[in-house]
N, C-alpha and C positions, 0 to 999 in steps of 0.2 A: 161773065156766073154772081151767085149772088155774093162772094168775097171778092168782084170788084165792082157790083155796087154801093156795098158795105162800105170800100177802102176808098170811092167816089162820096161817101153821104162824110165818113168825116172829113176828107177835104175838106166839101164844103163847110161841114160844123166848123172847122178851124177857121176859117175864110172869113166866121161874122161877127156881128161884134157878140161883146161879150153876153149881153142881156140876150140878145137871139140867140144864139151857142146852149144857154144856159133852157130856154121854151123846147130845142129840139132834142138835147141831152135830157132833158125828164121823160120826154115822150117816147123818146128813143134810144136811151140807156139798157137799156137791158136786152134788146135783141143786137145791139151794138156787138156791148160785151160778149154771150152768145160765139161770133166771129170773129170776133177783132178782140181780145182784150187786153191783151198789152194795151196796143194803139188807143183802145176807148179809154181806158184805165190812164196813158199821160197825160187825156185830152182834160178830163175830170179832173187830178190833178194843177193843171194850169188853172181850170176852170175858181176850183176853191182856194186855189195856193194863194193867187193873187197876183199872179203872173202871168193873164190875159193878155194877148198879141196879136190880134189879127193878123194870118198866117196869106194873107192878099198884098198883092201888089198896086196897088193907088197908084193915081199919077199923081204930080203935086202941082194946083193948081192957083196961085195967088195965096200962098201959105194955109191953103186947106187941101183937106184927101178931094181929088175929084174924080170921077171913074166916069169912063171912056165909054160912048153905048157901043160899042162889039163888047166889051168887060162886063154892061148891066146885062146885057141881053146875053153872056155864055153863063153870068152868075145865077139869074133866072129858071134858061136848058137848064143847069145843073142842081137848082133848087128843087125843078118839076122830078127831075131823075132819083134826086134825096129819099123826097116823098115816099117813092116807088121802093124801100126797101126790101121790103115786106113781103113782096111778090116773088114764092117760094121759098117761103119760110112757113115750116109747117101750119096749120089752122088753127092749132092753143098756143101759136105765139104771138100769131098776127095782131093786131092793133083797129080795133073799129073805125070804119072808115067818119064816122063822128069824129072825135077823135083827132082824128086828121085834121078833116075841117076845121074846127074849132081850135088848134094850136096857136094863131099867134093872140085871138081873143081869150081864148080862157085860162092859157095856159101862163102860171107866177114862174116867172124871172125870178133863180134863185140860186145864192152865189156856198148858199152854208154848208156844208158837207152831210150834216145830218140825211137833207132831202135825197141824197144821193143814195144813202145806204141801202134802199131795200132792191134797186138797180144790182146789186154783187152777190144777191141770194145766192147763184150757182156758184159762185167766184170768191168762196173768202180769205184763198193767199191776195189774191187784187183787190181784196179789201181793206185787208191791213198793209198791202202796200200805201193803199189809197188815203190811210187815215196816218202812217207811218208820216210821209210828207205834208199832213193840214197837220197835225201837229206841231213839228218841227219848223213849219214854216212859219205858225205865231201859234204857241202855248198857251195863251192866255184870252184866246177867243176862242178857242177851240173849247167846245160845252160839254159838262157832264157825260152827255149821250155817243160824245164820243172817245172822249178817256177810257167810260168802261166799257163798248163797244171794241175796241183799242188791247185795254188789261183782256176781255174775255179769249179773243181770235189768238194772242199770245199764250192765254193759259190752256186752248184746248190745245194747241201745238205744241206745248211742254210739252202737256201732260200723256199726248199721244206716243212722243219719243220717250220720258221718264217709263211710261210700262215698260215697253219695247229693248230699251236697256238696262230696263230691273232683272227680264225675263233671260235677255241673250251673257247678262256678267251671273245668273244664278246658275244654268246650264253649263257654262264655262268651267266655271267652279266644279262644281258638281261631280263634270269629266276628271278635272283634273284631280282633283283628291280620289278618284276611284284609280288612277293609270297612276299616278305619280307620289301622291300622297301633300299635304298642304304645305311644309317643313321645304318643299323646293320645288318651292312652286317660283317660277319668274316673273318681274313685274312687268302688268299691263298696259302696256300702249292704249293712250284713250280713242276710243272710236270715234268713229267719223260723229255717230248719234249722238254720242253725248258731248261733243262738244259743240254742237247742234244745240243741244237741249241746255246746256250752259250758261251757251248766250244767250237764248230764249229766256231764264231766267237771271237773268242779269238784265234784259231790258225792262224784263217784266221788275226789276228793283230800281229800273232811272224812272218808273214809272210811277210806283209808290213814293219814292223820295223826291221827286219834284213838287217843286212848292206850284208851281205853276198849272200841275195837272187837277184839275176838280172836279175827280170822280168818285164815286159817291162810296162814305169807310163801308158801311152795311154793304153794298155789295161787294165788292172790293176783298173785304173776307170770307163770306160767303163763296165769291170764284176759289180763291185762292186754294181754302179748306178742300172743294168739290174737286181740285183738278191735283193736288196734292204738291203743293207749291211750300215745303217745310219752311223753306228759308223767307219766305214771304210773309208769312200766318206769324213767328216768328218777329217779324217786324210790325207788323199791323197789334201786335198782342202790345206790344210795350209803348 
């Protein structure tokens, strides 16, 4: 099935040298993410986080790696199979034949995380996971695009929880007032949503206060205002 081919393609990409893996991921990454989001994200984290180690098992010969003829033949066959990963994928998601034929000559190998952001268009949660790893590995090399995008994704999650928590707490307070009265209200246990919201707010503050975070100040202010993050607003106004 297509999931098996996607799995084989990811294994093949993991066996390549870094520059060749980068080319495959730039062309096929969106399709790979649509079928195997967690596995594909992990590979992209390794690629852009500077921890790429080919997962093949070459034989050591005279101080250099040399593959046997059988290994080379198997990898070539695997390569052909990997190029067919778009088979059985809906037509609007397929890659043109010309794009596949020009993979090696026209596709630029890149290890810059911003060149892979567009692959995550349908997976914002995985994109945030990916960017978190990138800025953790080497925050000084992360570009403003990376920091701004990570800040925005975190604030989107924060805002979603903020309005949910606010609505639920208002409903509880209204219900309690009508049934027992405000004076006898017992202490409210922190909900899971509020705990997650507080963690996201703390992460926003960590980004804003990080001296290595090269986010755009004006864009950051617009973002925290539009997503109701009051604590971050106060910090940026100071």
